C-alpha positions in Angstrom: -11.0 10.8 1.7 -10.1 7.3 0.4 -6.7 6.0 1.6 -4.0 4.1 -0.2 -1.5 1.9 1.7 1.6 0.5 0.2 3.1 -2.6 1.9 6.6 -2.6 0.7 9.5 -5.0 1.4 12.1 -2.7 -0.2 14.2 -0.2 1.7 12.9 3.1 0.4 9.8 4.8 -0.9 9.3 4.1 -4.6 9.5 7.2 -6.8 6.1 6.3 -8.4 4.4 6.3 -4.9 5.9 9.7 -4.1 4.8 11.1 -7.4 1.2 9.7 -7.0 1.1 11.1 -3.4 2.1 14.6 -4.6 -0.2 14.6 -7.6 -3.3 13.3 -5.8 -2.7 14.6 -2.2 -5.9 16.6 -2.1 -8.0 13.6 -3.2 -6.4 10.5 -1.6 -4.3 10.0 1.5 -1.2 7.9 0.8 0.8 5.9 3.3 3.6 3.3 3.3 4.4 0.5 5.6 7.8 -1.3 5.4 6.9 -5.0 5.6 10.4 -6.4 5.4 9.6 -10.0 6.2 5.9 -10.1 5.1 4.6 -10.5 8.7 2.2 -7.6 8.4 0.8 -9.0 5.2 0.1 -12.4 6.8 -1.5 -10.7 9.8 -3.8 -8.8 7.4 -4.8 -12.0 5.7 -2.6 -11.6 2.6 0.1 -13.9 1.3 3.7 -13.1 2.3 4.8 -12.7 -1.3 8.2 -13.0 -3.0 11.2 -11.0 -1.8 11.0 -7.3 -2.6 7.4 -7.4 -3.6 4.8 -4.8 -2.9 1.1 -4.7 -2.3 -1.3 -1.7 -2.7 -4.4 -1.6 -0.5 -7.2 0.9 -1.1 -9.5 1.9 1.7 -12.7 3.6 0.5 -13.7 6.8 2.3 -15.2 5.9 5.8 -14.4 2.2 5.5 -12.1 0.0 7.5 -12.1 -2.8 4.9 -9.6 -2.7 2.1 -9.7 -3.6 -1.5 -6.4 -4.9 -2.9 -5.3 -3.2 -6.1 -4.1 -5.9 -8.6 -3.2 -3.6 -11.5 -4.4 -3.7 -15.1 
């Protein structure tokens, strides 16, 4: 299965992420990582980002390389 990782600086899990996880749980594995200070983002080669920002990383099935979701 493909995997989706949310790097979130906020306190809780966003309602949209919970909804997507419930709707597509049989097709995509969803995970969240609380990246309060942006250190994990920097270690992964991403920018720190503004306060309370989020990043979504998609890992294709069987891959260890991610694709960053930028939105529409």
